C-alpha positions as CSV (number, residue, x, y, z in Angstrom):
1,M,-19.1,-51.6,45.6
2,N,-22.6,-53.2,45.1
3,Q,-21.0,-56.6,45.9
4,L,-19.7,-55.3,49.2
5,V,-23.1,-53.8,50.1
6,H,-24.8,-57.1,49.3
7,K,-22.3,-59.0,51.4
8,A,-22.8,-56.7,54.3
9,K,-26.6,-57.0,54.1
10,A,-26.3,-60.8,54.0
11,L,-24.1,-60.8,57.0
12,L,-26.5,-58.7,59.0
13,A,-29.7,-60.5,57.9
14,E,-29.9,-62.0,61.4
15,P,-28.0,-60.0,64.0
16,D,-26.5,-62.5,66.4
17,G,-26.9,-61.4,70.0
18,F,-27.3,-57.7,69.5
19,R,-29.6,-55.1,68.0
20,V,-29.3,-51.6,66.6
21,E,-31.4,-48.5,67.4
22,I,-31.1,-45.3,65.5
23,R,-32.6,-42.2,67.2
24,E,-32.5,-39.8,64.4
25,A,-33.9,-36.9,66.5
26,D,-31.0,-37.3,68.8
27,S,-28.4,-37.9,66.1
28,R,-27.6,-41.1,67.9
29,A,-27.2,-44.8,67.2
30,D,-27.1,-47.5,69.9
31,I,-25.5,-50.9,69.4
32,I,-27.1,-53.0,72.2
33,L,-25.7,-56.4,73.3
34,D,-28.8,-58.4,73.8
35,R,-28.0,-62.0,74.9
36,P,-28.8,-61.8,78.6
37,P,-28.0,-62.6,81.3
38,F,-24.2,-62.3,80.5
39,N,-24.3,-61.0,76.8
40,I,-21.7,-63.5,75.6
41,V,-20.2,-62.4,72.3
42,S,-20.1,-65.0,69.6
43,M,-17.5,-65.1,66.7
44,L,-20.2,-64.1,64.2
45,Q,-21.3,-61.3,66.4
46,R,-17.8,-59.7,66.3
47,E,-17.8,-59.6,62.6
48,Q,-21.4,-58.3,62.4
49,I,-20.6,-55.5,64.9
50,R,-17.7,-54.5,62.7
51,V,-20.0,-54.2,59.7
52,V,-22.5,-52.2,61.8
53,F,-19.9,-49.7,62.9
54,E,-18.8,-49.2,59.3
55,A,-22.4,-48.7,58.2
56,L,-23.1,-46.2,61.0
57,D,-19.9,-44.3,60.2
58,D,-21.4,-43.6,56.8
59,D,-24.9,-42.8,58.1
60,P,-25.5,-39.0,58.0
61,R,-28.3,-39.3,60.6
62,V,-25.8,-40.4,63.2
63,R,-23.4,-38.2,65.1
64,V,-22.6,-40.3,68.1
65,I,-22.6,-44.1,68.7
66,V,-23.3,-45.8,72.0
67,L,-22.3,-49.4,72.8
68,R,-24.4,-50.7,75.6
69,A,-26.1,-53.9,76.9
70,V,-29.3,-55.3,78.2
71,G,-29.5,-56.4,81.8
72,E,-27.1,-56.3,84.8
73,H,-23.9,-57.1,82.8
74,F,-22.3,-55.5,79.8
75,S,-20.6,-58.8,78.8
76,S,-18.9,-61.7,80.5
77,G,-16.7,-62.2,77.4
78,G,-16.6,-64.3,74.3
79,D,-17.9,-67.7,73.4
80,I,-15.1,-70.0,74.6
81,K,-16.2,-72.9,72.5
82,G,-16.0,-70.7,69.4
83,F,-12.3,-70.2,69.9
84,I,-11.7,-74.0,69.8
85,E,-13.8,-74.4,66.7
86,S,-12.4,-71.5,64.7
87,S,-9.4,-71.7,62.4
88,P,-6.1,-69.9,63.4
89,E,-6.7,-67.6,60.3
90,H,-10.1,-66.6,61.5
91,V,-9.0,-66.1,65.1
92,S,-6.1,-63.9,63.9
93,K,-8.7,-61.4,62.5
94,L,-10.6,-60.9,65.7
95,A,-8.6,-57.8,66.7
96,W,-9.5,-56.1,63.5
97,N,-13.2,-56.6,64.2
98,V,-12.9,-55.5,67.8
99,A,-11.0,-52.4,66.8
100,S,-14.0,-51.1,64.7
101,P,-15.0,-48.5,67.4
102,A,-11.5,-47.0,67.2
103,R,-11.5,-46.9,63.4
104,C,-15.0,-45.3,63.3
105,S,-14.6,-41.5,62.7
106,K,-17.5,-40.6,65.0
107,P,-17.4,-40.5,68.8
108,V,-18.2,-43.9,70.4
109,I,-19.3,-44.3,74.1
110,A,-19.2,-47.6,76.0
111,A,-21.8,-47.7,78.8
112,N,-20.5,-50.4,81.1
113,R,-22.2,-52.0,84.1
114,G,-21.7,-55.3,85.8
115,Y,-19.2,-57.8,84.2
116,C,-17.1,-56.3,81.5
117,F,-14.7,-59.2,80.8
118,G,-12.7,-60.4,77.9
119,V,-13.9,-59.2,74.5
120,G,-16.5,-57.0,76.4
121,F,-13.6,-55.1,77.9
122,E,-11.6,-55.1,74.7
123,L,-14.6,-53.6,72.7
124,S,-15.0,-51.0,75.5
125,L,-11.2,-50.1,75.4
126,A,-11.6,-49.5,71.6
127,C,-14.3,-46.9,72.3
128,D,-13.5,-43.2,72.9
129,F,-15.3,-42.9,76.3
130,R,-16.1,-45.5,78.9
131,I,-18.7,-44.8,81.5
132,A,-18.5,-47.2,84.4
133,T,-20.8,-47.7,87.4
134,H,-20.2,-48.8,91.0
135,T,-21.2,-52.4,89.9
136,T,-18.8,-52.5,87.0
137,L,-15.9,-55.1,87.0
138,Y,-13.3,-54.9,84.3
139,A,-11.2,-58.0,83.6
140,L,-9.1,-59.8,81.0
141,P,-9.4,-63.3,82.5
142,E,-7.7,-65.3,79.6
143,Q,-4.9,-66.6,81.9
144,K,-7.4,-68.8,83.6
145,L,-7.9,-70.5,80.2
146,G,-4.2,-70.8,79.5
147,Q,-4.4,-67.9,77.0
148,I,-3.7,-64.2,76.7
149,P,-6.0,-61.4,75.4
150,G,-6.2,-61.7,71.6
151,S,-8.2,-58.7,70.5
152,G,-6.1,-55.7,71.5
153,G,-7.0,-55.8,75.2
154,S,-3.5,-55.9,76.8
155,A,-2.0,-53.6,74.1
156,R,-4.7,-50.9,74.5
157,L,-4.6,-51.2,78.3
158,Q,-0.8,-50.8,78.5
159,K,-1.1,-47.5,76.6
160,M,-3.7,-46.3,79.2
161,V,-2.2,-47.4,82.5
162,G,1.4,-48.5,81.8
163,I,3.1,-51.9,81.9
164,G,3.0,-52.4,85.6
165,R,-0.7,-52.1,86.1
166,T,-1.4,-54.0,82.8
167,K,0.7,-57.0,84.1
168,D,-1.2,-56.8,87.3
169,I,-4.5,-57.0,85.4
170,V,-3.5,-59.5,82.7
171,M,-1.1,-61.9,84.5
172,R,-3.3,-62.2,87.6
173,S,-6.7,-62.1,85.8
174,R,-7.6,-59.3,88.3
175,R,-11.1,-57.7,88.3
176,I,-10.9,-54.0,88.5
177,P,-14.0,-52.2,90.0
178,G,-15.4,-49.2,88.2
179,E,-14.2,-46.7,90.8
180,Q,-10.6,-48.0,90.6
181,A,-10.9,-48.0,86.8
182,Y,-11.8,-44.4,86.9
183,D,-8.9,-43.6,89.2
184,W,-6.5,-45.3,86.9
185,G,-7.9,-43.5,83.8
186,I,-9.5,-46.6,82.2
187,A,-13.0,-45.2,82.7
188,T,-13.7,-41.6,81.8
189,E,-16.5,-41.4,84.4
190,C,-17.9,-43.6,87.2
191,V,-21.5,-43.1,88.3
192,A,-24.2,-44.9,90.4
193,D,-25.6,-47.9,88.5
194,S,-29.0,-46.2,88.4
195,D,-27.4,-43.1,86.7
196,L,-25.7,-44.9,83.8
197,E,-28.4,-44.1,81.2
198,T,-28.6,-40.4,82.3
199,A,-24.8,-40.0,82.3
200,T,-24.7,-41.6,78.8
201,D,-27.5,-39.3,77.5
202,T,-25.7,-36.3,78.9
203,L,-22.5,-37.1,77.2
204,V,-24.2,-37.7,73.9
205,R,-25.9,-34.3,74.0
206,E,-22.6,-32.7,74.9
207,L,-20.8,-34.3,72.0
208,I,-23.4,-33.5,69.3
209,A,-23.2,-29.8,70.3
210,F,-19.7,-29.6,68.8
211,S,-18.7,-29.4,65.2
212,P,-18.8,-32.9,63.7
213,L,-15.8,-32.0,61.5
214,A,-13.8,-30.9,64.5
215,Q,-14.8,-34.0,66.4
216,R,-13.7,-36.3,63.5
217,T,-10.5,-34.4,63.1
218,A,-9.7,-34.5,66.8
219,K,-10.3,-38.3,67.1
220,K,-8.2,-39.2,64.1
221,L,-5.4,-36.9,65.1
222,L,-5.3,-38.3,68.6
223,N,-5.4,-41.9,67.4
224,D,-2.8,-41.3,64.7
225,T,-0.3,-39.5,67.0
226,E,-0.6,-41.9,70.0
227,D,2.8,-43.5,69.2
228,A,4.3,-40.5,67.4
229,P,7.3,-38.5,68.7
230,L,6.3,-35.2,70.2
231,S,7.7,-33.1,67.3
232,V,5.7,-35.2,64.8
233,A,2.5,-34.9,66.9
234,I,2.8,-31.2,67.2
235,E,3.4,-30.9,63.4
236,L,0.3,-32.9,62.6
237,E,-1.7,-31.0,65.1
238,G,-0.7,-27.7,63.4
239,L,-1.6,-29.0,60.0
240,N,-5.0,-30.1,61.1
241,Y,-5.6,-26.8,62.9
242,S,-4.7,-25.0,59.7
243,R,-7.1,-27.1,57.7
244,L,-10.0,-26.5,60.1
245,R,-9.4,-22.7,60.0
246,S,-10.9,-22.7,56.5
247,S,-14.0,-24.7,57.5
248,E,-17.5,-23.2,57.6
249,D,-17.9,-24.7,61.1
250,F,-14.9,-22.7,62.4
251,R,-16.3,-19.5,60.9
252,E,-19.7,-20.3,62.5
253,G,-18.0,-20.9,65.9
254,V,-16.1,-17.6,65.8
255,D,-19.2,-15.7,64.7
256,A,-21.3,-17.3,67.5
257,F,-18.6,-16.5,70.1
258,H,-18.6,-12.9,69.2
259,E,-22.4,-12.7,68.9
260,K,-22.8,-14.5,72.2
261,R,-25.1,-17.2,70.8
262,K,-25.1,-20.9,70.5
263,A,-23.2,-22.1,67.3
264,T,-25.0,-24.2,64.7
265,F,-22.5,-26.5,63.2
266,K,-23.0,-28.4,59.9
267,G,-19.9,-30.4,59.6
268,K,-18.4,-28.5,56.7
């Protein structure tokens, strides 16, 4: 275990193109892409972001994680030169790194404005909530390079919008505006560009008001049953419901409801 900790610390000694802010008073951590103007994501950065998500998942100070960026654009995508220079074995692991927001047990919000292309879009798709703005453009432009999305983009998108719309986006390298992404169910909210931070703050406050145990359980259940038959999904839902009935948070929630007060959840 110590060896893994040392390896993680060494990997994060110099964060490449991003920084992390922990707001303990708000139970919040922000992973901020910080390589303006386009916040291009390097190969090393993908691996470092994975390690950060894993560390924040274990941090008791953090209830919600926000993935956002400096400047007018979330990210125009990955470092194209890095793909050429990386070995096939290394490239084959990229999807595992990009999936770290989905594996994280805590709620993860992507705050997207401007370009959200390639790996920027794929990282956002791996988050639980995507807040877009009227300036946001989502795209998987790999066809223009003679490639396809390689970090889960087309697979996740197909689950959200179906095969027809995914082919339209992937095979034509189409750019989807934030409002259209909201209409299609890709974005969970679309706001004016000037309101992105406020909308993000509001969602964070809303999420931390719930039981952290119930939040973790809901996220894992929904992720685990995405491809399950209906009968299996209902069975797993019932088992998790039964488990939460014995939690202190459920007892607190019931008591608060009857006493007409705000519940104080502890995640137990």
